[in-house]
C-alpha angles and dihedrals in degrees: 000000000000120000092257092050091048091050091049091047091052089048090053090050090052097049099035097043108027122004116023088152089065087080098023092256120157121215120195121233091276094050097257121146127193107252093218092051090047092052093047096046093043090051091051087056097049100265112118109210130170131187088249094052091048091049090049091051092049094046096041099047110111088200094048091224095168140043131202117207118247092259091054092233102107137045134191141169113259094220142329098088124159090186125076110268132147109226088186092237118164120220109264131189107248128216114274091258130032129173138233124199119208142145123278089238089065096057098090092056093043091052088058104033104022121221114328128178095241107194092348127082096239143026109249119225132183130220092224137039094233093061091046090051090052090052091048091054090063089064101044133277100008129234126177120218125198116227118205091220095163091058091044091051090051088051089058104264115142122230129192132191116218123220090265095051100259112141115227133197136160097246143328118227116222092250090067096051125094108212121200117252092232127029102176 
């Protein structure tokens, strides 16, 4: 992505996941925003967006962070919200093992508290270790944790899979996490 596309993508993440009010944008209960309203309000706040740029960001995102409705009139973030939205995801039985990428510096807290969503609404899990490692790199020296999601599901914890394949759950207690033997 070019620098301008990256800047616009980060802006979309901010207003569609966390702070739509920052530009006076209204999201519906499922997190959808009108593309025309988004473009107008972003422009009034110094971020020049076009339908073409938004379509390029949605299509070119390797993480598929955003979705545009079939009519091309609305856009939303697929997951990662800190605001209350209903993505209309149905509980789904996860694979027996999922993965979570984090930074080594977070391990002590995770060993005590497990995985918690922090400012977000869900803990994000990956179906493969490589994706989790990539996520962990964004936070520092990466470490990949195994999550015994099958056991957790059997214990009554709900899991959801977002439109872009990220697995979501409310929290993961330490007893369901596989920590690496070495983290240095």
